N, C-alpha and C positions, 0 to 999 in steps of 0.2 A: 485475429479478429480486431477490427478497428475500434477506436475509442467510441465513435458514434454508435457502432453496432452493440458495443457493451452497454452503453447508456440506454439504448432501446430495450435490450434484454432485461436489464435491471428494472426498467419501468414496467415492462410487461409482467415480470414476476411480482412486483409490488401490487400492480392492478389485480392480478389473479388472486393474490393473498387477501386483498381487501374484499374482493367479490366472494371468496370462499368464506369469509367471516360475515358476509351479508351486510357490509358497511357501505354507505354512500360516501362520495368524496367529501361532502360537507361534514359528515360524522367523523371521518378520519381526520380532517383538517382541525376540527374542534378538539379531538382527543390528543392530537400531536401539537397543537398550539401554533399551527401555520395556516396560511390562507388556502382556500379551495383551489385557487389558480396555481399555487405551488404544487399541490397534489397532481393537478392536471399536467403541468409541465414535466414533472418527474415521470409520470406514467407514460407520457409521450416521448420520453427519451431526450428531453430538452435540457437535461442536467439540473443540478442543484448543488448545494453545499454539503459537506460532511455533517455539520450540525443538523441540517434539515433531514438528511437520511436517518440519522440517529433518532431524531424526534418522531419521524414516521414509523420507524421500527418499534419505538416505545408505544406509539399509538395503536399499532397492530399487535402489541404484546409479543413481539418477536426479537427483542433486544438480545435474548440469550442465543440467537442464531449467529451472532458475531463470532462466538467461539468456533463454530463450524467453518465460518468464512475465513477467519485468520486466527488460528489457535496460538496460544502463548508458546513461543519457541523455547523458552527456558534458556539455560546456559549449558553448553556441552561440557561433559566431564573433563575433556582435554583442555578446554578454555579455562575452566575453574582451576585446574592444576597449574596451568601456565600463569594465571593471574594471582595465584595464592590467596584465593578467597575474596579478592577485591571485586567490586562491581565495575564492569566496563562502561565508560561514559561516552566514548566517541570512536568512530571507525578510523582506521589509518589510511584507507583509500588504496587504490592500486598503485604500486610503485613502479617507476620506470626502471628498466634495466640500465645499469651503468654501461657506458660505452667503454670498450677496451682502450686503455691508454698505450698506444704503441707508436713507434716511429721507425721509419725505414732508413737504414744507413747503407752506405755502399757495401759494407761487409755483410749485410743481411738484416734480418728482423731483430729488434730488441724491444722487449715488453716493459713498459713502465719505468724505464730508466731516464733520468734527467741528464742532459748533456751539458 
């Protein structure tokens, strides 16, 4: 699904929740502390910011749904054991495989030897 399609889907879901709660766009805008145009843009899939989405979820009294959307992953027991109780602060990223250090001699292959 493309980014645009996801924005439209989120907008449609927000609109449906607003209508289920029998709220007008103006009422939701007032409850969320944003403009009515911001609500319209989001519902039409024209995007918004993360703080705006959070404000709208608060206005709809649905902020608790964030846990369903992105649950707290916690730390795996293996990672805890490896880190000996320390809290991880950054990712190491994907590492590139080291190229094999080899040279070809007249007598055949030699691995990692300096000549």
